[in-house]
C-alpha positions as CSV (number, residue, x, y, z in Angstrom):
1,X,15.1,26.2,44.7
2,X,11.4,26.6,43.8
3,X,10.1,25.9,40.3
4,X,9.8,29.3,38.5
5,X,7.2,27.8,36.1
6,X,4.9,27.1,39.1
7,X,5.7,30.3,41.0
8,X,6.5,33.3,38.7
9,X,8.3,36.3,40.2
10,X,5.3,38.6,40.6
11,X,3.4,35.8,42.4
12,X,6.4,35.1,44.7
13,X,6.7,38.8,45.6
14,X,2.9,39.0,46.3
15,X,3.2,36.0,48.5
16,X,6.0,37.5,50.5
17,X,4.2,40.8,50.8
18,X,1.1,39.0,52.1
19,X,3.3,37.6,54.9
20,X,4.4,41.0,56.2
21,X,2.5,42.6,59.1
22,X,2.1,46.3,59.8
23,X,2.5,47.2,63.5
24,X,1.5,50.8,64.2
25,X,3.4,52.9,66.8
26,X,6.4,50.5,67.1
27,X,9.0,51.1,68.4
28,X,7.6,54.5,69.1
29,X,4.5,56.5,68.2
30,X,4.2,57.5,64.6
31,X,6.3,54.6,63.2
32,X,4.5,52.0,61.1
33,X,6.8,48.9,61.7
34,X,7.0,46.3,58.9
35,X,7.1,43.0,60.8
36,X,8.7,40.0,59.1
37,X,7.9,37.4,61.7
38,X,4.8,36.1,59.8
39,X,7.1,35.6,56.8
40,X,9.6,33.6,59.0
41,X,6.7,31.6,60.5
42,X,5.7,30.4,57.0
43,X,8.2,27.9,55.6
44,X,7.3,28.6,52.0
45,X,7.7,32.3,52.4
46,X,11.0,31.9,54.2
47,X,12.3,29.6,51.5
48,X,11.1,31.9,48.7
49,X,12.9,34.8,50.3
50,X,16.2,32.8,50.6
51,X,15.8,31.4,47.1
52,X,15.3,34.8,45.6
53,X,18.4,36.2,47.4
54,X,20.5,33.2,46.4
55,X,19.3,33.3,42.8
56,X,20.4,36.9,42.6
57,X,23.9,36.4,44.1
58,X,24.8,32.8,43.3
59,X,27.0,33.5,40.3
60,X,28.8,36.5,41.9
61,X,31.9,36.4,43.9
62,X,30.9,36.8,47.6
63,X,33.4,36.0,50.2
64,X,31.5,37.3,53.3
65,X,27.9,37.9,54.1
66,X,27.5,40.6,56.8
67,X,24.2,40.3,58.8
68,X,23.0,43.3,60.7
69,X,21.4,42.7,64.2
70,X,19.2,41.1,64.6
71,X,16.9,40.1,61.8
72,X,19.8,40.4,59.3
73,X,21.3,37.4,61.1
74,X,18.3,35.2,60.1
75,X,18.6,35.9,56.4
76,X,22.3,36.6,56.3
77,X,23.4,33.3,57.9
78,X,21.2,31.2,55.8
79,X,22.2,33.1,52.6
80,X,25.9,32.7,53.5
81,X,25.5,29.0,53.7
82,X,23.8,28.9,50.3
83,X,26.6,31.1,48.8
84,X,29.4,29.1,50.4
85,X,30.5,32.4,52.1
86,X,31.5,33.2,55.6
87,X,29.0,35.0,57.9
88,X,29.9,38.0,60.0
89,X,27.5,39.5,62.6
90,X,27.3,43.2,63.1
91,X,25.9,43.8,66.6
92,X,24.8,46.3,69.2
93,X,27.4,47.3,71.8
94,X,28.4,44.7,74.4
95,X,27.2,41.7,72.4
96,X,30.5,40.6,70.8
97,X,33.0,38.8,73.1
98,X,36.3,39.8,71.3
99,X,37.9,43.2,70.3
100,X,35.5,45.3,68.3
101,X,35.4,48.3,66.1
102,X,32.4,50.6,66.6
103,X,30.4,53.2,64.5
104,X,27.7,55.6,65.7
105,X,24.9,56.5,63.3
106,X,21.5,58.0,63.0
107,X,18.4,56.0,62.2
108,X,14.8,57.1,61.5
109,X,13.8,57.2,65.2
110,X,17.0,57.9,67.1
111,X,20.7,57.2,67.4
112,X,22.5,53.9,67.6
113,X,25.9,52.2,67.6
114,X,27.0,49.0,65.8
115,X,30.1,46.9,66.4
116,X,32.0,44.2,64.5
117,X,34.9,42.1,65.6
118,X,38.2,43.7,64.4
119,X,39.4,40.6,62.6
120,X,36.1,39.7,60.8
121,X,37.0,40.5,57.2
122,X,40.2,40.0,55.3
123,X,41.4,42.9,53.2
124,X,40.0,42.7,49.6
125,X,37.1,40.3,50.6
126,X,33.9,40.8,48.6
127,X,31.1,41.5,51.1
128,X,27.3,41.4,50.8
129,X,25.5,43.2,53.6
130,X,22.1,41.8,54.4
131,X,19.2,43.1,56.6
132,X,15.5,42.7,56.8
133,X,14.6,46.3,56.0
134,X,16.0,49.3,54.2
135,X,14.5,52.6,55.5
136,X,16.8,55.7,55.7
137,X,19.9,53.6,55.2
138,X,21.7,54.6,58.3
139,X,22.2,51.0,59.7
140,X,23.4,49.6,56.4
141,X,25.8,52.6,55.9
142,X,27.2,51.9,59.4
143,X,27.7,48.2,58.5
144,X,29.4,49.2,55.3
145,X,31.7,51.6,57.2
146,X,32.7,48.8,59.6
147,X,33.3,46.5,56.6
148,X,35.5,49.0,54.6
149,X,37.5,49.9,57.7
150,X,38.8,46.3,57.6
151,X,39.5,46.4,53.9
152,X,36.4,44.7,52.7
153,X,34.9,45.6,49.4
154,X,31.1,46.1,49.4
155,X,29.7,43.9,46.6
156,X,26.1,44.9,47.4
157,X,23.3,45.1,49.8
158,X,20.2,42.8,50.1
159,X,17.0,43.5,51.9
160,X,13.7,41.7,52.3
161,X,11.8,45.0,52.5
162,X,12.6,48.5,51.2
163,X,10.7,51.7,52.2
164,X,11.3,53.6,49.0
165,X,9.9,56.9,50.2
166,X,12.7,57.2,52.9
167,X,15.5,57.4,50.5
168,X,17.8,54.7,51.9
169,X,18.9,53.5,48.5
170,X,20.3,56.9,47.6
171,X,22.1,57.1,50.9
172,X,23.8,53.7,50.1
173,X,24.7,54.8,46.7
174,X,26.3,58.0,48.1
175,X,28.2,56.0,50.8
176,X,29.6,53.5,48.2
177,X,30.1,56.1,45.4
178,X,27.6,54.1,43.3
179,X,29.8,51.0,43.3
180,X,27.5,48.7,45.3
181,X,24.0,47.7,44.1
182,X,21.0,47.4,46.3
183,X,18.7,44.4,45.9
184,X,15.3,44.5,47.7
185,X,12.5,42.0,47.3
186,X,9.4,43.9,48.5
187,X,9.0,47.7,48.0
188,X,6.7,50.1,49.8
189,X,6.3,53.5,48.2
190,X,4.6,55.4,51.0
191,X,1.0,54.3,50.4
């Protein structure tokens, strides 16, 4: 863990924000994509991200970390190791080799389907869902649906970036009836 006296929270968040890149018109015209690859390329920024996530959830009971394809795998897998939890990938169709459950959902620029192995989560397991970005919330709600179908209990959601102006946090609260908190490191309010 980094030394909080040397790197206060506001400074850490500014550091992370400085390692995000805007890519206009990706994946289609009119979308301003928040690219996390510069953050991943900087070891300090990547460590700070994982440390802040781990610090938030280290004392909580988390059995499973669900990482959403594909950038959620990067943070979710590393966080699961730090929390001594199992890791479960949620993937696009055709990527998982065993029997799967599927859910179709809408996202900010189209439709998609996510899948999870049918035996990934034991009933009653406490689950943290992790992804790089929260926009409208469709992807995270789909991952939550796959989780709860197996009897998992959503303990919370964690994101590196949240686009506050798209209302994803509200959608997650509605989907979990307010029982699962949302933790995001860097917020963008539509500026």
